[in-house]
C-alpha positions in Angstrom: 1.3 4.4 -24.6 -2.5 6.4 -23.5 -2.9 5.0 -19.5 -5.8 5.7 -17.8 -5.6 5.2 -13.9 -9.0 5.3 -12.3 -8.7 5.3 -8.4 -11.6 6.2 -6.0 -9.1 8.7 -4.2 -5.7 10.2 -4.8 -3.0 12.5 -3.1 -3.7 14.1 -0.9 -6.3 12.1 0.8 -4.2 10.7 3.3 -7.0 9.3 5.6 -6.4 6.3 3.4 -2.6 5.8 4.5 -0.1 4.0 2.6 -2.2 3.4 -0.9 -2.3 7.2 -1.2 1.5 7.6 -1.0 2.3 4.5 -3.2 -0.2 5.4 -6.3 0.8 9.3 -6.0 4.7 7.7 -6.3 3.9 5.6 -8.9 1.9 7.6 -11.1 4.7 10.3 -10.7 7.3 7.1 -11.6 5.2 6.1 -14.9 4.9 9.6 -15.8 8.7 10.2 -16.6 8.8 7.3 -19.3 8.7 9.5 -22.3 6.4 6.9 -24.1 3.2 7.2 -21.8 0.8 9.5 -21.6 -1.1 9.6 -18.2 -4.0 10.7 -17.1 -5.7 10.3 -13.3 -9.0 9.9 -13.1 -10.3 10.3 -9.4 -12.6 11.5 -7.1 -12.0 14.5 -4.0 -13.1 12.0 -1.0 -10.9 12.2 2.0 -12.2 9.8 4.4 -14.9 11.7 6.2 -14.1 14.7 4.6 -13.3 16.3 0.9 -10.1 17.5 -0.2 -10.0 21.4 -0.6 -8.7 21.3 -4.1 -7.8 25.1 -3.9 -4.9 24.2 -2.1 -3.8 20.7 -4.8 -1.0 21.8 -6.7 -1.3 20.5 -10.1 0.8 17.3 -11.1 3.9 18.7 -12.9 3.6 15.9 -16.1 -0.1 14.8 -16.0 -3.2 15.4 -15.6 -5.4 14.4 -12.4 -9.2 15.0 -12.9 -11.1 15.2 -9.3 -14.9 14.7 -9.2 -16.6 16.0 -6.7 -17.8 13.4 -3.8 -21.3 13.9 -3.3 -22.4 11.1 -1.1 -19.8 9.0 1.4 -17.3 7.4 0.7 -16.7 7.9 -3.0 -20.0 8.5 -4.9 -19.6 11.0 -7.6 -21.6 10.9 -10.3 -19.5 13.0 -12.4 -17.3 10.9 -12.6 -19.2 8.2 -13.9 -19.9 11.1 -16.6 -16.4 11.3 -17.4 -15.3 7.7 -16.8 -16.6 6.7 -21.0 -14.8 9.2 -22.9 -11.6 8.6 -20.7 -12.2 4.7 -21.4 -12.2 5.0 -25.3 -9.1 7.3 -25.2 -6.9 4.7 -23.3 -5.0 1.9 -24.3 -4.8 0.6 -21.2 -6.7 1.1 -17.6 -5.1 0.8 -14.2 -8.2 0.3 -12.3 -7.5 0.6 -8.0 -9.8 -0.6 -5.0 -12.3 -3.3 -4.8 -15.3 -2.5 -2.9 -15.8 1.4 -4.3 -17.9 3.1 -6.1 -15.6 3.2 -9.2 -14.9 -0.4 -9.6 -18.2 -1.8 -11.6 -18.7 1.0 -13.9 -15.0 0.7 -14.7 -14.8 -2.8 -15.5 -18.3 -2.5 -17.4 -17.3 0.4 -20.0 -13.9 -1.7 -20.3 -15.4 -4.7 -21.3 -17.7 -3.4 -23.7 -15.0 -1.1 -25.3 -12.3 -4.2 -25.1 -9.9 -2.4 -23.5 -7.3 -4.0 -21.3 -7.3 -3.5 -17.6 -4.8 -4.0 -14.9 -6.3 -4.5 -11.8 -5.2 -3.2 -8.2 -7.0 -4.5 -5.0 -4.1 -3.1 -2.8 -4.8 -6.6 -0.5 -8.7 -5.6 -0.3 -9.6 -9.2 -1.7 -7.6 -10.4 1.2 -9.2 -8.7 3.6 -12.8 -7.4 2.6 -15.1 -10.2 4.1 -13.6 -10.3 7.6 -14.9 -6.7 8.0 -18.5 -5.4 7.5 -21.2 -6.4 5.1 -19.5 -9.8 3.9 -22.4 -11.1 2.5 -22.9 -7.3 0.2 -18.9 -8.2 -0.7 -19.7 -11.7 -1.8 -21.8 -10.2 -4.4 -19.8 -7.6 -5.5 -17.1 -10.0 -5.9 -19.4 -12.3 -8.5 -20.0 -9.1 -10.3 -16.9 -8.3 -10.7 -15.8 -11.9 -11.5 -18.2 -11.8 -14.2 -17.1 -8.6 -15.7 -13.7 -10.0 -15.9 -15.1 -12.9 -18.2 -13.3 -11.6 -21.1 -9.8 -12.5 -20.1 -9.2 -8.5 -20.6 -8.2 -7.9 -16.7 -4.9 -8.7 -14.9 -5.1 -8.3 -11.4 -2.3 -6.8 -10.0 -0.4 -8.6 -6.3 1.9 -7.5 -4.3 3.1 -10.8 -3.0 2.2 -14.2 -3.9 0.4 -14.4 -0.9 -2.0 -11.9 -1.9 -2.3 -13.2 -4.7 -3.3 -16.7 -4.0 -5.8 -15.1 -1.2 -7.3 -13.5 -4.3 -7.8 -16.3 -6.3 -11.2 -17.7 -4.6 -12.9 -14.3 -5.2 -12.3 -13.5 -8.5 -11.4 -16.5 -10.7 -11.8 -15.2 -14.0 -8.7 -12.5 -14.7 -5.3 -13.0 -14.7 -2.7 -12.6 -11.9 0.9 -11.1 -12.0 2.6 -10.1 -9.2 5.1 -6.4 -9.2 5.4 -5.4 -6.0 5.5 -1.2 -5.8 8.7 0.6 -5.1 9.8 3.4 -2.8 12.3 6.4 -2.9 15.5 6.4 -2.0 16.3 9.7 -0.1 19.5 10.3 1.7 20.0 7.3 4.3 19.8 8.4 7.7 23.2 8.8 9.9 23.6 6.4 12.1 23.1 8.0 16.0 25.0 6.8 19.3 23.3 4.4 21.8 23.2 4.5 25.3 22.4 1.3 26.8 18.5 0.8 27.2 18.3 4.0 24.6 16.3 2.1 22.2 13.8 4.1 19.7 11.1 2.4 18.2 8.9 3.7 15.5 5.6 2.4 13.9 3.8 4.4 11.1 0.4 3.5 9.6 -3.3 3.6 9.6 -4.5 3.6 13.4 -6.5 0.1 12.9 -7.2 -2.7 14.3 -5.0 -4.8 11.8 -2.0 -2.8 12.0 -1.2 -5.1 15.8 -0.8 -2.1 17.9 -2.0 -3.4 21.0 -0.2 -6.5 20.4 3.1 -4.2 19.9 1.9 -2.2 23.6 1.6 -5.3 25.2 5.0 -6.4 23.8 6.9 -3.1 25.4 5.9 -4.4 29.0 7.4 -8.1 28.7 10.9 -6.5 26.3 14.2 -6.2 29.1 14.6 -3.1 27.0 13.1 0.1 28.5 12.6 1.2 24.4 10.2 4.0 23.6 8.0 4.5 20.6 6.8 6.5 18.2 3.2 5.8 17.2 2.8 7.9 13.6 -0.6 7.8 12.5 -4.8 8.4 12.4 -7.6 6.5 12.7 -11.0 6.7 14.0 -11.0 9.1 17.3 -13.0 6.0 19.2 -10.2 3.6 18.1 -7.3 6.6 19.3 -9.2 7.0 22.5 -9.1 3.3 23.0 -5.4 3.2 22.5 -4.7 5.9 24.6 -6.3 4.2 27.3 -4.3 0.9 26.5 -1.6 2.9 26.8 -2.3 4.3 30.3 -4.1 0.7 31.6 -0.3 -1.0 30.8 1.7 2.1 32.1 3.4 3.5 29.2 2.6 6.5 29.3 6.4 7.9 29.6 7.2 4.8 26.9 4.6 5.5 24.3 4.0 8.8 22.4 1.4 9.4 20.0 2.4 11.9 16.9 -0.6 11.7 14.7 -0.1 11.9 10.9 3.2 12.8 9.4 4.2 13.5 6.3 7.3 15.4 4.4 10.0 16.5 6.6 8.3 15.4 10.0 8.1 12.1 8.1 11.5 12.4 8.0 12.7 13.1 11.2 10.8 10.2 12.9 12.7 7.9 10.6 16.2 9.8 11.4 15.2 9.7 15.3 14.6 5.6 14.8 16.4 2.7 15.4 14.0 0.1 14.1 10.9 0.1 13.0 8.3 -2.3 13.7 5.5 -3.4 11.7 2.8 -6.1 13.8 0.1 -5.9 11.4 -2.3 -8.9 11.5 -2.4 -8.7 7.4 -0.6 -6.6 5.0 -0.8 -6.8 1.3 2.7 -5.0 0.4 3.7 -3.0 3.7 4.6 0.3 2.7 6.4 1.2 5.3 9.0 -1.6 5.5 10.4 -0.1 2.4 10.4 3.3 3.4 12.3 2.3 6.7 14.7 0.0 4.6 15.4 3.0 2.0 16.2 4.9 4.7 18.6 2.7 6.8 16.4 1.9 9.4 16.0 -1.8 10.3 12.8 -3.4 10.1 10.9 -6.3 12.6 7.9 -7.2 11.0 5.3 -9.6 11.9 5.3 -12.9 9.7 1.5 -12.1 8.3 3.6 -9.3 6.1 5.0 -10.6 2.8 8.5 -9.6 4.1 10.5 -12.8 4.9 13.2 -11.3 2.9 14.3 -9.3 5.9 16.0 -12.3 7.3 17.8 -13.5 4.1 19.0 -9.8 3.3 20.4 -9.5 7.1 18.3 -6.3 8.1 15.6 -7.2 9.7 13.5 -9.5 11.8 10.6 -11.6 10.7 8.7 -12.9 13.7 5.2 -13.9 15.2 3.2 -10.8 16.0 2.5 -12.0 19.5 3.2 -10.1 22.4 6.0 -12.5 23.8 7.7 -12.8 19.7 7.7 -9.2 19.2 9.4 -8.8 22.7 11.8 -11.1 22.5 12.8 -9.8 18.8 13.1 -6.3 20.5 15.2 -7.8 22.7 17.4 -9.4 20.3 17.4 -6.2 17.9 19.1 -4.3 20.6 22.1 -6.4 20.8 22.5 -6.2 17.0 24.7 -3.9 14.5 21.7 -2.1 13.7 23.9 0.6 11.5 25.1 -2.8 9.5 21.8 -3.9 9.3 20.2 -0.6 7.8 23.3 -0.4 5.4 22.4 -3.9 3.9 18.1 -2.9 3.8 19.3 0.4 1.7 21.1 -1.7 -1.0 18.3 -4.1 -1.1 15.9 -1.2 -2.1 18.4 0.1 -4.5 18.7 -3.3 -6.0 15.0 -4.6 -6.4 12.3 -1.7 -5.6 13.5 1.5 -7.2 10.5 2.7 -9.1 12.8 2.8 -12.3 12.5 -0.8 -12.3 9.1 -1.0 -10.7 7.3 0.8 -13.4 9.3 -1.4 -16.3 7.8 -4.5 -14.8 4.3 -3.1 -14.8 5.0 -1.4 -18.4 6.0 -4.9 -19.6 2.5 -6.0 -18.1 0.6 -3.2 -19.7 2.1 -4.2 -22.8 1.3 -8.0 -22.7 -2.4 -7.4 -22.5 -2.4 -5.1 -25.0 -0.9 -7.0 -27.2 -3.2 -10.2 -26.1 -5.9 -8.3 -26.8 -5.3 -7.4 -30.2 -4.3 -10.7 -31.1 -7.2 -12.7 -29.5 -10.4 -10.2 -30.2 -13.1 -12.1 -29.5 -11.4 -15.2 -28.2 -9.9 -16.7 -25.1 -6.4 -15.1 -24.0 -3.4 -17.1 -23.5 -2.4 -17.1 -20.2 -0.6 -14.3 -19.1 2.6 -14.9 -16.6 1.5 -15.0 -13.1 5.0 -14.8 -11.0 6.5 -12.7 -9.1 8.1 -10.2 -11.8 
């Protein structure tokens, strides 16, 4: 099976946060299947900058084609020149992102060439109109919806919540839920903890949607003298705003900003943490939850994230992201058996979130689209399964 993975950015474009890491991990796992020949078509966009391609190591078993961005955020004419030939080569196209330079040309060419498309919005359809230019985005969605009318497009959602909230925007595509996976490194060793010594960890993009201000406020309400490590990057203006808020709340000694972390520095942060906190106002998946649990770190996640399983699996708390509720959750967690919770979380990740399991489910969706396209060429396609895989 020949798979073309089209995305406006790709690793090491770490400015874009979680999707960068999850896309690379997915491609690495997918390419391990001997029946798959994978190619990636992308740009060198990396937020306000471009990737230094001279420092990029080639992927071991698949080809990554970086096209030069000429205009921000991700406009690369060279990608348009290469796109028709690469779509013609592919059996199935996996498209990433929504309000990007790559989206409409890919959907249009796939419809013209009758190539099946799996489309991963990464939550953009949930939150898109809440940001800037809502009218432009509404028009963009209408064009995309029209290009999906051939029924060869399946939208890949990472939760039922994302699927339900995306349906009003794109009605002509099929939907299926396939949760992404996580790597399974060695779990952290439990540390001895003195009374009142509680280390909290936040890892993610620094953006208002992540709910950090609520977490800062919660620290002033909790009975614990907990410390918080904040790991991530964002705009200079927003980082300054967060630091100012920490000073206003008198949390300078308890909140520490570490910038973007990856590799061993990221592992060190997980090893040092007692609890990972995800106070977001919205997440389509929330990769950091899976990353923390895979390392044996319990999680407190907001109910605006699709992680209610934390409660059923007894490896964390799922609460409102209001400051008072977050504070109560931190106080409660401090009295819980964190090492045992971490072990249960790790077992959950091994059981349901391994990349081998995830890629198997995605390959099933690829096969279903390809089979439907070959049997019903020129006709309406049957409804593909729309359930959590």
